[in-house]
All heavy atoms as TSV, in Angstrom:
chain	resi	resn	atom	element	x	y	z
A	1	MET	N	N	14.706	11.527	-15.261
A	1	MET	CA	C	14.457	11.442	-13.833
A	1	MET	C	C	12.959	11.318	-13.546
A	1	MET	O	O	12.554	10.518	-12.730
A	1	MET	CB	C	15.048	12.680	-13.155
A	1	MET	CG	C	14.872	12.696	-11.666
A	1	MET	SD	S	15.983	11.504	-10.937
A	1	MET	CE	C	15.807	11.900	-9.244
A	2	ILE	N	N	12.158	12.125	-14.218
A	2	ILE	CA	C	10.713	12.090	-13.980
A	2	ILE	C	C	10.150	10.745	-14.412
A	2	ILE	O	O	9.287	10.187	-13.736
A	2	ILE	CB	C	10.009	13.248	-14.717
A	2	ILE	CG1	C	10.422	14.579	-14.104
A	2	ILE	CG2	C	8.500	13.086	-14.651
A	2	ILE	CD1	C	9.899	15.777	-14.843
A	3	LEU	N	N	10.627	10.199	-15.519
A	3	LEU	CA	C	10.147	8.908	-15.996
A	3	LEU	C	C	10.473	7.814	-14.988
A	3	LEU	O	O	9.656	6.940	-14.716
A	3	LEU	CB	C	10.763	8.589	-17.351
A	3	LEU	CG	C	10.286	7.310	-18.018
A	3	LEU	CD1	C	8.789	7.394	-18.293
A	3	LEU	CD2	C	11.039	7.075	-19.304
A	4	TRP	N	N	11.664	7.869	-14.383
A	4	TRP	CA	C	12.049	6.882	-13.388
A	4	TRP	C	C	11.154	6.973	-12.166
A	4	TRP	O	O	10.696	5.947	-11.651
A	4	TRP	CB	C	13.509	7.100	-12.986
A	4	TRP	CG	C	13.943	6.147	-11.927
A	4	TRP	CD1	C	14.323	4.858	-12.100
A	4	TRP	CD2	C	14.013	6.405	-10.525
A	4	TRP	NE1	N	14.634	4.301	-10.900
A	4	TRP	CE2	C	14.462	5.221	-9.918
A	4	TRP	CE3	C	13.760	7.516	-9.734
A	4	TRP	CZ2	C	14.651	5.136	-8.543
A	4	TRP	CZ3	C	13.940	7.412	-8.384
A	4	TRP	CH2	C	14.387	6.242	-7.801
A	5	ILE	N	N	10.861	8.186	-11.691
A	5	ILE	CA	C	9.985	8.365	-10.537
A	5	ILE	C	C	8.583	7.902	-10.874
A	5	ILE	O	O	7.918	7.257	-10.059
A	5	ILE	CB	C	9.996	9.830	-10.066
A	5	ILE	CG1	C	11.349	10.159	-9.445
A	5	ILE	CG2	C	8.872	10.102	-9.079
A	5	ILE	CD1	C	11.506	11.596	-9.052
A	6	SER	N	N	8.124	8.184	-12.074
A	6	SER	CA	C	6.797	7.760	-12.495
A	6	SER	C	C	6.679	6.240	-12.464
A	6	SER	O	O	5.688	5.699	-11.973
A	6	SER	CB	C	6.513	8.288	-13.894
A	6	SER	OG	O	5.391	7.693	-14.434
A	7	LYS	N	N	7.664	5.539	-12.980
A	7	LYS	CA	C	7.635	4.075	-12.966
A	7	LYS	C	C	7.723	3.542	-11.542
A	7	LYS	O	O	7.069	2.569	-11.197
A	7	LYS	CB	C	8.781	3.515	-13.810
A	7	LYS	CG	C	8.566	3.680	-15.287
A	7	LYS	CD	C	9.693	3.062	-16.063
A	7	LYS	CE	C	9.463	3.228	-17.553
A	7	LYS	NZ	N	10.528	2.624	-18.342
A	8	TRP	N	N	8.537	4.161	-10.713
A	8	TRP	CA	C	8.701	3.720	-9.334
A	8	TRP	C	C	7.402	3.891	-8.555
A	8	TRP	O	O	6.984	2.988	-7.837
A	8	TRP	CB	C	9.827	4.513	-8.671
A	8	TRP	CG	C	10.134	4.050	-7.296
A	8	TRP	CD1	C	10.868	2.956	-6.949
A	8	TRP	CD2	C	9.729	4.664	-6.075
A	8	TRP	NE1	N	10.934	2.869	-5.592
A	8	TRP	CE2	C	10.251	3.898	-5.036
A	8	TRP	CE3	C	8.975	5.787	-5.781
A	8	TRP	CZ2	C	10.038	4.224	-3.704
A	8	TRP	CZ3	C	8.767	6.098	-4.458
A	8	TRP	CH2	C	9.292	5.332	-3.436
A	9	VAL	N	N	6.747	5.029	-8.711
A	9	VAL	CA	C	5.485	5.278	-8.026
A	9	VAL	C	C	4.420	4.327	-8.535
A	9	VAL	O	O	3.641	3.772	-7.748
A	9	VAL	CB	C	5.052	6.747	-8.185
A	9	VAL	CG1	C	3.622	6.955	-7.733
A	9	VAL	CG2	C	5.982	7.658	-7.408
A	10	ASP	N	N	4.370	4.115	-9.837
A	10	ASP	CA	C	3.388	3.200	-10.409
A	10	ASP	C	C	3.572	1.798	-9.836
A	10	ASP	O	O	2.602	1.131	-9.472
A	10	ASP	CB	C	3.525	3.192	-11.927
A	10	ASP	CG	C	2.460	2.366	-12.601
A	10	ASP	OD1	O	1.284	2.507	-12.224
A	10	ASP	OD2	O	2.807	1.584	-13.504
A	11	PHE	N	N	4.812	1.346	-9.726
A	11	PHE	CA	C	5.096	0.031	-9.156
A	11	PHE	C	C	4.644	-0.044	-7.703
A	11	PHE	O	O	4.028	-1.021	-7.281
A	11	PHE	CB	C	6.590	-0.272	-9.267
A	11	PHE	CG	C	6.993	-1.525	-8.556
A	11	PHE	CD1	C	6.673	-2.761	-9.080
A	11	PHE	CD2	C	7.682	-1.456	-7.362
A	11	PHE	CE1	C	7.043	-3.920	-8.418
A	11	PHE	CE2	C	8.056	-2.606	-6.690
A	11	PHE	CZ	C	7.738	-3.845	-7.223
A	12	ARG	N	N	4.928	0.989	-6.922
A	12	ARG	CA	C	4.552	0.985	-5.503
A	12	ARG	C	C	3.040	0.982	-5.321
A	12	ARG	O	O	2.529	0.281	-4.460
A	12	ARG	CB	C	5.152	2.200	-4.790
A	12	ARG	CG	C	6.626	2.157	-4.638
A	12	ARG	CD	C	7.003	1.073	-3.667
A	12	ARG	NE	N	8.446	1.009	-3.593
A	12	ARG	CZ	C	9.101	0.095	-2.919
A	12	ARG	NH1	N	8.447	-0.810	-2.259
A	12	ARG	NH2	N	10.390	0.084	-2.914
A	13	VAL	N	N	2.340	1.761	-6.107
A	13	VAL	CA	C	0.878	1.818	-5.992
A	13	VAL	C	C	0.257	0.478	-6.384
A	13	VAL	O	O	-0.618	-0.036	-5.679
A	13	VAL	CB	C	0.313	2.966	-6.848
A	13	VAL	CG1	C	-1.193	2.895	-6.935
A	13	VAL	CG2	C	0.743	4.310	-6.273
A	14	LYS	N	N	0.715	-0.105	-7.472
A	14	LYS	CA	C	0.191	-1.402	-7.890
A	14	LYS	C	C	0.511	-2.476	-6.849
A	14	LYS	O	O	-0.320	-3.332	-6.559
A	14	LYS	CB	C	0.763	-1.799	-9.246
A	14	LYS	CG	C	0.171	-1.038	-10.400
A	14	LYS	CD	C	0.762	-1.509	-11.706
A	14	LYS	CE	C	0.198	-0.725	-12.866
A	14	LYS	NZ	N	0.779	-1.136	-14.140
A	15	ASP	N	N	1.710	-2.446	-6.305
A	15	ASP	CA	C	2.108	-3.418	-5.296
A	15	ASP	C	C	1.247	-3.283	-4.037
A	15	ASP	O	O	0.820	-4.282	-3.461
A	15	ASP	CB	C	3.584	-3.214	-4.950
A	15	ASP	CG	C	4.144	-4.355	-4.142
A	15	ASP	OD1	O	3.712	-5.492	-4.364
A	15	ASP	OD2	O	5.023	-4.096	-3.304
A	16	GLY	N	N	0.970	-2.067	-3.643
A	16	GLY	CA	C	0.120	-1.842	-2.480
A	16	GLY	C	C	-1.295	-2.321	-2.702
A	16	GLY	O	O	-1.902	-2.953	-1.825
A	17	HIS	N	N	-1.837	-2.059	-3.881
A	17	HIS	CA	C	-3.197	-2.523	-4.189
A	17	HIS	C	C	-3.268	-4.048	-4.224
A	17	HIS	O	O	-4.232	-4.643	-3.744
A	17	HIS	CB	C	-3.681	-1.944	-5.517
A	17	HIS	CG	C	-4.103	-0.524	-5.408
A	17	HIS	ND1	N	-3.416	0.490	-6.019
A	17	HIS	CD2	C	-5.130	0.055	-4.736
A	17	HIS	CE1	C	-4.016	1.633	-5.736
A	17	HIS	NE2	N	-5.052	1.395	-4.964
A	18	ARG	N	N	-2.250	-4.679	-4.765
A	18	ARG	CA	C	-2.233	-6.145	-4.795
A	18	ARG	C	C	-2.190	-6.725	-3.385
A	18	ARG	O	O	-2.874	-7.715	-3.103
A	18	ARG	CB	C	-1.028	-6.646	-5.585
A	18	ARG	CG	C	-1.163	-6.463	-7.050
A	18	ARG	CD	C	0.019	-7.104	-7.773
A	18	ARG	NE	N	0.147	-6.519	-9.077
A	18	ARG	CZ	C	1.267	-6.014	-9.575
A	18	ARG	NH1	N	2.369	-6.045	-8.868
A	18	ARG	NH2	N	1.301	-5.495	-10.776
A	19	ALA	N	N	-1.406	-6.122	-2.518
A	19	ALA	CA	C	-1.320	-6.613	-1.143
A	19	ALA	C	C	-2.643	-6.426	-0.413
A	19	ALA	O	O	-3.083	-7.314	0.333
A	19	ALA	CB	C	-0.202	-5.882	-0.400
A	20	ILE	N	N	-3.296	-5.294	-0.617
A	20	ILE	CA	C	-4.595	-5.053	0.021
A	20	ILE	C	C	-5.617	-6.073	-0.470
A	20	ILE	O	O	-6.358	-6.660	0.329
A	20	ILE	CB	C	-5.071	-3.617	-0.250
A	20	ILE	CG1	C	-4.193	-2.624	0.517
A	20	ILE	CG2	C	-6.529	-3.443	0.134
A	20	ILE	CD1	C	-4.420	-1.176	0.150
A	21	ILE	N	N	-5.665	-6.313	-1.765
A	21	ILE	CA	C	-6.614	-7.278	-2.319
A	21	ILE	C	C	-6.308	-8.691	-1.821
A	21	ILE	O	O	-7.220	-9.459	-1.501
A	21	ILE	CB	C	-6.609	-7.214	-3.859
A	21	ILE	CG1	C	-7.215	-5.884	-4.318
A	21	ILE	CG2	C	-7.357	-8.384	-4.467
A	21	ILE	CD1	C	-7.046	-5.595	-5.784
A	22	ALA	N	N	-5.039	-9.036	-1.713
A	22	ALA	CA	C	-4.670	-10.367	-1.241
A	22	ALA	C	C	-5.028	-10.571	0.229
A	22	ALA	O	O	-5.349	-11.689	0.640
A	22	ALA	CB	C	-3.178	-10.590	-1.449
A	23	LEU	N	N	-5.000	-9.518	1.034
A	23	LEU	CA	C	-5.293	-9.648	2.460
A	23	LEU	C	C	-6.771	-9.508	2.800
A	23	LEU	O	O	-7.164	-9.757	3.938
A	23	LEU	CB	C	-4.494	-8.595	3.239
A	23	LEU	CG	C	-3.004	-8.852	3.343
A	23	LEU	CD1	C	-2.300	-7.636	3.911
A	23	LEU	CD2	C	-2.731	-10.063	4.194
A	24	MET	N	N	-7.599	-9.126	1.837
A	24	MET	CA	C	-9.020	-8.928	2.117
A	24	MET	C	C	-9.717	-10.183	2.646
A	24	MET	O	O	-10.466	-10.089	3.619
A	24	MET	CB	C	-9.741	-8.394	0.880
A	24	MET	CG	C	-9.450	-6.938	0.600
A	24	MET	SD	S	-9.814	-5.920	1.998
A	24	MET	CE	C	-11.334	-5.221	1.461
A	25	PRO	N	N	-9.525	-11.368	2.070
A	25	PRO	CA	C	-10.205	-12.547	2.631
A	25	PRO	C	C	-9.805	-12.833	4.077
A	25	PRO	O	O	-10.639	-13.219	4.898
A	25	PRO	CB	C	-9.775	-13.691	1.712
A	25	PRO	CG	C	-9.365	-13.042	0.452
A	25	PRO	CD	C	-8.820	-11.710	0.833
A	26	ILE	N	N	-8.543	-12.640	4.398
A	26	ILE	CA	C	-8.095	-12.868	5.773
A	26	ILE	C	C	-8.693	-11.818	6.698
A	26	ILE	O	O	-9.126	-12.130	7.810
A	26	ILE	CB	C	-6.554	-12.854	5.848
A	26	ILE	CG1	C	-5.979	-13.970	4.975
A	26	ILE	CG2	C	-6.083	-13.023	7.281
A	26	ILE	CD1	C	-4.481	-13.900	4.810
A	27	ALA	N	N	-8.757	-10.577	6.248
A	27	ALA	CA	C	-9.324	-9.509	7.076
A	27	ALA	C	C	-10.814	-9.716	7.326
A	27	ALA	O	O	-11.338	-9.313	8.360
A	27	ALA	CB	C	-9.085	-8.154	6.422
A	28	MET	N	N	-11.495	-10.356	6.391
A	28	MET	CA	C	-12.922	-10.632	6.560
A	28	MET	C	C	-13.161	-11.935	7.313
A	28	MET	O	O	-14.302	-12.284	7.595
A	28	MET	CB	C	-13.614	-10.671	5.198
A	28	MET	CG	C	-13.679	-9.316	4.537
A	28	MET	SD	S	-14.659	-9.298	3.044
A	28	MET	CE	C	-13.535	-10.056	1.893
A	29	GLY	N	N	-12.101	-12.671	7.625
A	29	GLY	CA	C	-12.241	-13.910	8.385
A	29	GLY	C	C	-12.649	-15.101	7.546
A	29	GLY	O	O	-13.207	-16.061	8.074
A	30	ILE	N	N	-12.367	-15.075	6.264
A	30	ILE	CA	C	-12.733	-16.174	5.369
A	30	ILE	C	C	-11.554	-17.137	5.268
A	30	ILE	O	O	-10.426	-16.730	5.014
A	30	ILE	CB	C	-13.106	-15.642	3.971
A	30	ILE	CG1	C	-14.294	-14.693	4.077
A	30	ILE	CG2	C	-13.400	-16.783	3.013
A	30	ILE	CD1	C	-14.611	-13.951	2.793
A	31	GLY	N	N	-11.804	-18.410	5.442
A	31	GLY	CA	C	-10.766	-19.430	5.293
A	31	GLY	C	C	-10.364	-20.034	6.621
A	31	GLY	O	O	-10.707	-19.541	7.691
A	32	THR	N	N	-9.605	-21.121	6.522
A	32	THR	CA	C	-9.187	-21.809	7.736
A	32	THR	C	C	-8.087	-21.022	8.431
A	32	THR	O	O	-7.104	-20.607	7.810
A	32	THR	CB	C	-8.676	-23.223	7.408
A	32	THR	OG1	O	-7.612	-23.118	6.469
A	32	THR	CG2	C	-9.779	-24.081	6.845
A	33	GLY	N	N	-8.251	-20.796	9.700
A	33	GLY	CA	C	-7.259	-20.074	10.487
A	33	GLY	C	C	-7.249	-18.577	10.257
A	33	GLY	O	O	-6.369	-17.882	10.760
A	34	ALA	N	N	-8.195	-18.079	9.522
A	34	ALA	CA	C	-8.204	-16.651	9.198
A	34	ALA	C	C	-8.554	-15.806	10.411
A	34	ALA	O	O	-8.101	-14.668	10.521
A	34	ALA	CB	C	-9.178	-16.365	8.067
A	35	GLN	N	N	-9.336	-16.359	11.326
A	35	GLN	CA	C	-9.713	-15.584	12.513
A	35	GLN	C	C	-8.505	-15.288	13.391
A	35	GLN	O	O	-8.461	-14.270	14.070
A	35	GLN	CB	C	-10.776	-16.319	13.306
A	35	GLN	CG	C	-12.115	-16.342	12.607
A	35	GLN	CD	C	-13.161	-17.088	13.408
A	35	GLN	OE1	O	-12.838	-17.718	14.404
A	35	GLN	NE2	N	-14.403	-16.991	12.957
A	36	LEU	N	N	-7.528	-16.168	13.358
A	36	LEU	CA	C	-6.306	-15.944	14.126
A	36	LEU	C	C	-5.485	-14.793	13.538
A	36	LEU	O	O	-4.914	-13.988	14.268
A	36	LEU	CB	C	-5.470	-17.229	14.146
A	36	LEU	CG	C	-4.142	-17.182	14.886
A	36	LEU	CD1	C	-4.398	-16.988	16.378
A	36	LEU	CD2	C	-3.363	-18.449	14.642
A	37	HIS	N	N	-5.458	-14.695	12.225
A	37	HIS	CA	C	-4.647	-13.683	11.544
A	37	HIS	C	C	-5.432	-12.421	11.180
A	37	HIS	O	O	-4.862	-11.496	10.608
A	37	HIS	CB	C	-4.034	-14.275	10.272
A	37	HIS	CG	C	-3.126	-15.426	10.540
A	37	HIS	ND1	N	-1.929	-15.291	11.185
A	37	HIS	CD2	C	-3.258	-16.745	10.255
A	37	HIS	CE1	C	-1.352	-16.470	11.294
A	37	HIS	NE2	N	-2.146	-17.380	10.733
A	38	GLN	N	N	-6.707	-12.391	11.508
A	38	GLN	CA	C	-7.564	-11.271	11.116
A	38	GLN	C	C	-7.069	-9.924	11.652
A	38	GLN	O	O	-6.993	-8.955	10.888
A	38	GLN	CB	C	-8.997	-11.535	11.559
A	38	GLN	CG	C	-9.986	-10.530	11.026
A	38	GLN	CD	C	-11.410	-10.910	11.392
A	38	GLN	OE1	O	-11.625	-11.740	12.268
A	38	GLN	NE2	N	-12.365	-10.309	10.725
A	39	PRO	N	N	-6.691	-9.798	12.943
A	39	PRO	CA	C	-6.212	-8.482	13.413
A	39	PRO	C	C	-4.947	-8.003	12.697
A	39	PRO	O	O	-4.804	-6.818	12.392
A	39	PRO	CB	C	-5.938	-8.712	14.902
A	39	PRO	CG	C	-6.754	-9.884	15.269
A	39	PRO	CD	C	-6.815	-10.741	14.040
A	40	LEU	N	N	-4.056	-8.934	12.414
A	40	LEU	CA	C	-2.833	-8.563	11.695
A	40	LEU	C	C	-3.146	-8.094	10.280
A	40	LEU	O	O	-2.585	-7.094	9.813
A	40	LEU	CB	C	-1.867	-9.742	11.650
A	40	LEU	CG	C	-0.559	-9.511	10.891
A	40	LEU	CD1	C	0.252	-8.412	11.566
A	40	LEU	CD2	C	0.229	-10.784	10.799
A	41	ALA	N	N	-4.047	-8.789	9.600
A	41	ALA	CA	C	-4.415	-8.406	8.236
A	41	ALA	C	C	-5.062	-7.022	8.227
A	41	ALA	O	O	-4.775	-6.209	7.342
A	41	ALA	CB	C	-5.358	-9.439	7.630
A	42	ILE	N	N	-5.918	-6.743	9.198
A	42	ILE	CA	C	-6.561	-5.428	9.270
A	42	ILE	C	C	-5.516	-4.343	9.512
A	42	ILE	O	O	-5.562	-3.270	8.897
A	42	ILE	CB	C	-7.643	-5.428	10.363
A	42	ILE	CG1	C	-8.797	-6.331	9.938
A	42	ILE	CG2	C	-8.137	-4.023	10.636
A	42	ILE	CD1	C	-9.813	-6.595	11.024
A	43	ALA	N	N	-4.544	-4.611	10.367
A	43	ALA	CA	C	-3.490	-3.630	10.637
A	43	ALA	C	C	-2.622	-3.377	9.406
A	43	ALA	O	O	-2.270	-2.231	9.099
A	43	ALA	CB	C	-2.627	-4.101	11.799
A	44	VAL	N	N	-2.294	-4.432	8.683
A	44	VAL	CA	C	-1.459	-4.276	7.486
A	44	VAL	C	C	-2.212	-3.515	6.399
A	44	VAL	O	O	-1.647	-2.623	5.747
A	44	VAL	CB	C	-0.989	-5.661	6.974
A	44	VAL	CG1	C	-0.334	-5.548	5.614
A	44	VAL	CG2	C	-0.046	-6.286	7.972
A	45	ILE	N	N	-3.489	-3.826	6.218
A	45	ILE	CA	C	-4.299	-3.094	5.232
A	45	ILE	C	C	-4.392	-1.623	5.615
A	45	ILE	O	O	-4.259	-0.734	4.767
A	45	ILE	CB	C	-5.697	-3.730	5.100
A	45	ILE	CG1	C	-5.590	-5.072	4.384
A	45	ILE	CG2	C	-6.644	-2.811	4.337
A	45	ILE	CD1	C	-6.867	-5.868	4.364
A	46	GLY	N	N	-4.603	-1.333	6.889
A	46	GLY	CA	C	-4.630	0.059	7.343
A	46	GLY	C	C	-3.320	0.777	7.087
A	46	GLY	O	O	-3.296	1.945	6.688
A	47	GLY	N	N	-2.213	0.079	7.294
A	47	GLY	CA	C	-0.908	0.669	7.014
A	47	GLY	C	C	-0.718	0.991	5.548
A	47	GLY	O	O	-0.197	2.053	5.197
A	48	PHE	N	N	-1.141	0.084	4.682
A	48	PHE	CA	C	-1.050	0.347	3.252
A	48	PHE	C	C	-1.940	1.507	2.837
A	48	PHE	O	O	-1.555	2.341	2.024
A	48	PHE	CB	C	-1.421	-0.892	2.437
A	48	PHE	CG	C	-0.274	-1.836	2.211
A	48	PHE	CD1	C	-0.316	-3.118	2.715
A	48	PHE	CD2	C	0.834	-1.450	1.488
A	48	PHE	CE1	C	0.730	-3.994	2.512
A	48	PHE	CE2	C	1.881	-2.312	1.272
A	48	PHE	CZ	C	1.832	-3.596	1.793
A	49	ILE	N	N	-3.157	1.550	3.390
A	49	ILE	CA	C	-4.078	2.625	3.031
A	49	ILE	C	C	-3.520	3.981	3.460
A	49	ILE	O	O	-3.687	4.984	2.760
A	49	ILE	CB	C	-5.472	2.359	3.628
A	49	ILE	CG1	C	-6.127	1.195	2.885
A	49	ILE	CG2	C	-6.355	3.591	3.564
A	49	ILE	CD1	C	-7.421	0.711	3.492
A	50	LEU	N	N	-2.844	4.040	4.592
A	50	LEU	CA	C	-2.235	5.300	5.028
A	50	LEU	C	C	-0.937	5.609	4.286
A	50	LEU	O	O	-0.635	6.769	4.020
A	50	LEU	CB	C	-1.963	5.264	6.530
A	50	LEU	CG	C	-3.189	5.327	7.429
A	50	LEU	CD1	C	-2.776	5.140	8.876
A	50	LEU	CD2	C	-3.906	6.641	7.249
A	51	ALA	N	N	-0.182	4.577	3.948
A	51	ALA	CA	C	1.134	4.789	3.348
A	51	ALA	C	C	1.069	5.184	1.877
A	51	ALA	O	O	1.914	5.973	1.419
A	51	ALA	CB	C	1.986	3.537	3.505
A	52	LEU	N	N	0.113	4.657	1.129
A	52	LEU	CA	C	0.081	4.950	-0.308
A	52	LEU	C	C	-0.159	6.425	-0.613
A	52	LEU	O	O	0.613	7.023	-1.373
A	52	LEU	CB	C	-0.948	4.059	-1.003
A	52	LEU	CG	C	-0.540	2.593	-1.146
A	52	LEU	CD1	C	-1.691	1.774	-1.705
A	52	LEU	CD2	C	0.679	2.456	-2.013
A	53	PRO	N	N	-1.181	7.069	-0.044
A	53	PRO	CA	C	-1.332	8.508	-0.321
A	53	PRO	C	C	-0.168	9.330	0.238
A	53	PRO	O	O	0.272	10.304	-0.383
A	53	PRO	CB	C	-2.631	8.893	0.371
A	53	PRO	CG	C	-3.349	7.637	0.608
A	53	PRO	CD	C	-2.318	6.566	0.712
A	54	LEU	N	N	0.334	8.917	1.403
A	54	LEU	CA	C	1.464	9.627	1.986
A	54	LEU	C	C	2.683	9.544	1.082
A	54	LEU	O	O	3.395	10.533	0.889
A	54	LEU	CB	C	1.781	9.046	3.367
A	54	LEU	CG	C	2.813	9.770	4.193
A	54	LEU	CD1	C	2.322	11.171	4.526
A	54	LEU	CD2	C	3.113	9.003	5.458
A	55	LEU	N	N	2.908	8.379	0.507
A	55	LEU	CA	C	4.019	8.208	-0.431
A	55	LEU	C	C	3.880	9.144	-1.621
A	55	LEU	O	O	4.837	9.810	-2.014
A	55	LEU	CB	C	4.075	6.757	-0.917
A	55	LEU	CG	C	5.025	6.461	-2.068
A	55	LEU	CD1	C	6.443	6.375	-1.551
A	55	LEU	CD2	C	4.628	5.199	-2.776
A	56	LEU	N	N	2.689	9.218	-2.181
A	56	LEU	CA	C	2.478	10.066	-3.356
A	56	LEU	C	C	2.644	11.536	-3.025
A	56	LEU	O	O	3.219	12.300	-3.795
A	56	LEU	CB	C	1.093	9.802	-3.941
A	56	LEU	CG	C	0.865	8.390	-4.477
A	56	LEU	CD1	C	-0.581	8.228	-4.898
A	56	LEU	CD2	C	1.811	8.084	-5.608
A	57	ILE	N	N	2.149	11.963	-1.869
A	57	ILE	CA	C	2.247	13.373	-1.480
A	57	ILE	C	C	3.683	13.751	-1.143
A	57	ILE	O	O	4.209	14.744	-1.635
A	57	ILE	CB	C	1.304	13.665	-0.303
A	57	ILE	CG1	C	-0.149	13.559	-0.759
A	57	ILE	CG2	C	1.579	15.037	0.292
A	57	ILE	CD1	C	-1.144	13.539	0.368
A	58	VAL	N	N	4.333	12.954	-0.316
A	58	VAL	CA	C	5.694	13.281	0.129
A	58	VAL	C	C	6.676	13.195	-1.029
A	58	VAL	O	O	7.552	14.053	-1.168
A	58	VAL	CB	C	6.116	12.351	1.288
A	58	VAL	CG1	C	7.581	12.487	1.599
A	58	VAL	CG2	C	5.274	12.642	2.518
A	59	LEU	N	N	6.543	12.186	-1.866
A	59	LEU	CA	C	7.462	12.062	-2.998
A	59	LEU	C	C	7.322	13.236	-3.951
A	59	LEU	O	O	8.316	13.800	-4.407
A	59	LEU	CB	C	7.205	10.746	-3.735
A	59	LEU	CG	C	8.216	10.387	-4.804
A	59	LEU	CD1	C	9.564	10.119	-4.159
A	59	LEU	CD2	C	7.764	9.187	-5.576
A	60	ARG	N	N	6.096	13.642	-4.237
A	60	ARG	CA	C	5.882	14.783	-5.127
A	60	ARG	C	C	6.418	16.057	-4.484
A	60	ARG	O	O	7.023	16.895	-5.152
A	60	ARG	CB	C	4.388	14.924	-5.428
A	60	ARG	CG	C	4.106	15.974	-6.457
A	60	ARG	CD	C	2.681	15.950	-6.892
A	60	ARG	NE	N	2.425	14.689	-7.589
A	60	ARG	CZ	C	1.238	14.169	-7.760
A	60	ARG	NH1	N	0.175	14.785	-7.286
A	60	ARG	NH2	N	1.078	13.042	-8.404
A	61	TRP	N	N	6.191	16.234	-3.193
A	61	TRP	CA	C	6.656	17.440	-2.487
A	61	TRP	C	C	8.184	17.518	-2.494
A	61	TRP	O	O	8.744	18.569	-2.770
A	61	TRP	CB	C	6.124	17.440	-1.060
A	61	TRP	CG	C	6.520	18.638	-0.289
A	61	TRP	CD1	C	6.025	19.884	-0.384
A	61	TRP	CD2	C	7.558	18.690	0.698
A	61	TRP	NE1	N	6.653	20.722	0.491
A	61	TRP	CE2	C	7.605	20.011	1.185
A	61	TRP	CE3	C	8.421	17.737	1.230
A	61	TRP	CZ2	C	8.497	20.405	2.164
A	61	TRP	CZ3	C	9.312	18.148	2.223
A	61	TRP	CH2	C	9.348	19.475	2.665
A	62	THR	N	N	8.846	16.399	-2.193
A	62	THR	CA	C	10.313	16.438	-2.165
A	62	THR	C	C	10.889	16.653	-3.563
A	62	THR	O	O	11.911	17.324	-3.714
A	62	THR	CB	C	10.886	15.145	-1.560
A	62	THR	OG1	O	10.369	14.023	-2.271
A	62	THR	CG2	C	10.555	15.028	-0.112
A	63	TYR	N	N	10.247	16.072	-4.586
A	63	TYR	CA	C	10.746	16.286	-5.935
A	63	TYR	C	C	10.591	17.749	-6.354
A	63	TYR	O	O	11.473	18.319	-6.986
A	63	TYR	CB	C	10.036	15.363	-6.921
A	63	TYR	CG	C	10.564	15.515	-8.318
A	63	TYR	CD1	C	11.822	15.028	-8.657
A	63	TYR	CD2	C	9.828	16.168	-9.302
A	63	TYR	CE1	C	12.326	15.164	-9.931
A	63	TYR	CE2	C	10.325	16.317	-10.580
A	63	TYR	CZ	C	11.579	15.813	-10.880
A	63	TYR	OH	O	12.077	15.953	-12.136
A	64	CYS	N	N	9.464	18.367	-5.989
A	64	CYS	CA	C	9.245	19.787	-6.325
A	64	CYS	C	C	10.216	20.692	-5.564
A	64	CYS	O	O	10.641	21.715	-6.079
A	64	CYS	CB	C	7.816	20.188	-6.020
A	64	CYS	SG	S	6.634	19.471	-7.172
A	65	ARG	N	N	10.563	20.312	-4.358
A	65	ARG	CA	C	11.517	21.115	-3.577
A	65	ARG	C	C	12.925	21.030	-4.165
A	65	ARG	O	O	13.687	21.986	-4.078
A	65	ARG	CB	C	11.546	20.618	-2.113
A	65	ARG	CG	C	10.253	20.788	-1.375
A	65	ARG	CD	C	10.123	22.107	-0.773
A	65	ARG	NE	N	11.108	22.258	0.288
A	65	ARG	CZ	C	11.170	23.310	1.047
A	65	ARG	NH1	N	10.302	24.275	0.895
A	65	ARG	NH2	N	12.090	23.425	1.971
A	66	ARG	N	N	13.278	19.907	-4.741
A	66	ARG	CA	C	14.621	19.733	-5.306
A	66	ARG	C	C	14.768	20.473	-6.628
A	66	ARG	O	O	15.854	20.889	-6.988
A	66	ARG	CB	C	14.924	18.257	-5.517
A	66	ARG	CG	C	15.096	17.499	-4.221
A	66	ARG	CD	C	15.374	16.069	-4.468
A	66	ARG	NE	N	16.794	15.921	-4.799
A	66	ARG	CZ	C	17.329	14.827	-5.257
A	66	ARG	NH1	N	16.587	13.775	-5.465
A	66	ARG	NH2	N	18.610	14.764	-5.524
A	67	SER	N	N	13.682	20.582	-7.381
A	67	SER	CA	C	13.750	21.177	-8.722
A	67	SER	C	C	13.823	22.687	-8.665
A	67	SER	O	O	13.382	23.365	-7.849
A	67	SER	CB	C	12.530	20.804	-9.535
A	67	SER	OG	O	12.448	19.408	-9.664
């Protein structure tokens, strides 16, 4: 069970980091049409930045409560 949670968390963290890195040029306004999508990219990056630590804390807390 712990190994499965470890792999799942690792996948989520890596996926979140990849999405943040992929959205950085749009958030900085680089590229054609990026200024139109810039607010959305900033909001999505903010959501990932808030969600990743929350995921790690809540998942660990719920697992400790179940054990």
